[in-house]
C-alpha positions as CSV (number, residue, x, y, z in Angstrom):
1,X,34.1,8.1,18.7
2,X,30.6,9.1,17.5
3,X,29.2,5.8,18.7
4,X,30.7,6.2,22.2
5,X,29.2,9.7,22.4
6,X,25.8,8.5,21.4
7,X,25.9,5.7,23.9
8,X,26.7,8.2,26.6
9,X,23.9,10.5,25.6
10,X,21.5,7.5,25.5
11,X,22.6,6.4,29.1
12,X,22.2,10.0,30.3
13,X,18.7,10.3,28.8
14,X,17.7,7.1,30.6
15,X,18.3,8.8,33.9
16,X,16.0,11.7,33.0
17,X,12.4,12.0,34.2
18,X,9.7,11.2,31.6
19,X,8.9,14.9,31.3
20,X,12.5,15.7,30.6
21,X,12.9,12.8,28.1
22,X,9.9,14.1,26.1
23,X,11.4,17.6,26.2
24,X,14.7,16.2,24.9
25,X,12.8,14.5,22.1
26,X,11.1,17.7,21.1
27,X,14.5,19.5,21.0
28,X,16.1,16.8,18.8
29,X,13.1,16.9,16.5
30,X,13.5,20.6,16.2
31,X,17.2,20.2,15.3
32,X,16.4,17.5,12.7
33,X,13.7,19.7,11.0
34,X,16.0,22.7,10.9
35,X,18.6,20.6,9.0
36,X,15.8,19.3,6.6
37,X,16.8,15.7,7.2
38,X,13.2,14.4,7.4
39,X,11.1,14.7,4.4
40,X,7.4,14.2,4.9
41,X,7.0,12.0,1.8
42,X,10.1,9.8,2.8
43,X,9.5,9.3,6.5
44,X,8.7,5.7,7.4
45,X,6.6,6.1,10.5
46,X,6.3,2.3,11.0
47,X,10.0,2.3,12.1
48,X,8.9,4.4,15.1
49,X,6.3,1.9,16.2
50,X,7.0,0.9,19.8
51,X,9.9,3.2,20.4
52,X,8.1,5.0,23.2
53,X,7.2,1.7,24.9
54,X,7.8,2.1,28.7
55,X,7.9,5.8,28.6
56,X,4.4,6.2,30.0
57,X,4.8,3.6,32.8
58,X,1.0,3.4,33.4
59,X,0.4,7.1,33.3
60,X,-3.0,8.1,31.8
61,X,-2.6,9.8,28.5
62,X,-5.3,12.3,29.1
63,X,-3.7,13.3,32.4
64,X,-0.4,13.8,30.6
65,X,-2.0,16.0,27.9
66,X,-4.0,18.0,30.6
67,X,-0.7,18.6,32.4
68,X,1.0,19.9,29.3
69,X,-1.9,22.3,28.6
70,X,-1.6,23.7,32.2
71,X,2.1,24.3,31.7
72,X,1.4,26.4,28.6
73,X,-1.1,28.7,30.3
């Protein structure tokens, strides 16, 4: 049952805009941090390599950062 729920969430996330996908990731990271699941000394960041591939779809990184800064003002 859990696996089916995760598959549905993943499929739903694919239909979100890039901006909404990134917001979802931020929310999930906050949840995980609150639960204390990730310990800095034990996190294997190399496992994350390539996970964001395709999210940017040719968008300039600086333009994206500038957009985030404008939203916060």
